[in-house]
C-alpha positions in Angstrom: 0.0 0.0 0.0 1.1 3.6 -0.6 1.3 4.4 3.2 4.2 1.9 3.5 6.1 3.3 0.6 9.8 3.9 1.6 9.5 7.6 0.5 7.1 8.1 3.5 9.4 6.6 6.1 9.4 9.3 8.9 12.8 8.1 10.2 14.7 8.6 6.9 15.8 11.6 5.0 14.1 12.3 1.7 15.5 9.9 -0.9 15.6 12.4 -3.9 16.3 9.7 -6.4 13.3 7.7 -5.3 11.2 10.9 -5.3 12.2 11.6 -8.9 11.2 8.0 -9.8 7.8 8.4 -8.2 7.2 11.8 -9.9 8.3 10.4 -13.2 5.8 7.6 -12.9 3.0 10.1 -12.6 4.0 11.9 -15.8 5.6 9.1 -17.9 3.5 8.2 -20.9 4.4 4.5 -20.5 3.0 4.3 -16.9 -0.2 2.3 -16.5 -3.3 3.9 -14.9 -2.7 1.8 -11.7 1.0 2.8 -11.5 0.1 6.5 -11.9 -2.7 6.3 -9.3 -0.3 4.6 -6.8 2.5 7.2 -7.5 0.0 10.0 -7.1 -1.3 8.6 -3.8 2.3 8.4 -2.5 3.0 12.0 -3.6 -0.3 13.2 -1.9 0.6 11.5 1.3 4.1 13.0 1.2 2.8 16.5 0.4 0.4 16.4 3.4 2.8 14.8 5.9 3.9 17.6 8.3 7.3 15.9 8.8 8.0 15.8 5.1 6.7 19.3 4.3 9.7 20.9 6.0 12.1 18.9 3.8 10.9 20.6 0.6 14.1 22.7 0.5 16.2 19.6 -0.4 13.8 19.0 -3.3 14.0 22.6 -4.5 17.8 22.5 -4.3 18.1 19.7 -6.9 20.4 21.1 -9.6 18.6 21.9 -12.8 19.7 19.7 -15.7 20.9 21.2 -19.0 18.6 21.4 -22.0 18.7 18.2 -24.0 19.5 16.0 -21.0 17.3 13.0 -21.0 16.2 13.5 -17.4 15.5 17.2 -17.6 11.8 17.0 -17.8 11.6 14.7 -14.8 14.0 16.9 -12.8 11.8 20.0 -13.6 8.7 18.1 -12.6 10.3 17.0 -9.3 11.4 20.6 -8.5 7.9 21.8 -9.3 6.5 19.2 -7.0 8.9 20.6 -4.3 7.1 24.0 -4.9 3.7 22.3 -4.4 4.9 20.9 -1.1 6.2 24.3 0.0 2.8 25.9 -1.0 0.9 23.3 1.0 3.2 24.0 4.0 2.6 27.7 3.8 -1.2 27.5 3.2 -2.0 24.8 5.7 0.5 24.9 8.5 2.0 28.4 8.6 0.1 29.5 11.7 1.1 26.5 13.7 4.8 26.3 12.7 7.3 27.5 15.3 8.5 31.0 14.6 12.1 29.9 13.7 10.7 27.6 11.0 8.5 30.4 9.5 11.5 32.8 9.6 13.6 30.1 8.0 11.1 29.6 5.2 10.8 33.4 4.7 14.6 33.8 4.6 15.0 30.9 2.1 12.3 32.4 -0.2 13.8 35.9 -0.1 17.3 34.5 -0.8 15.9 32.4 -3.7 13.9 35.3 -5.2 16.4 38.2 -4.7 19.6 36.3 -4.5 
């Protein structure tokens, strides 16, 4: 079941390679409907897991791949997914996050946008 997926292990750091594989399954034209549905369920659980939400920075820090690289589309999809996780964190948990975490998120965004 999706809830037992290794990507959702609360005791492990985000496995970025595994995350890219799951994101790829959602968008890959060769994925079956069942594979896409299971991958989407895993991503939804990840996105709504308070422990995982705060790890979105590592997803956003994935280096972009050059144009023409065979994995570029998947990397871009994974980084976009990181933005979705960040959006969920801000819109659903902002008022209950400790001040140091909200300040950290604000500083990170300011540095990304201005820096």
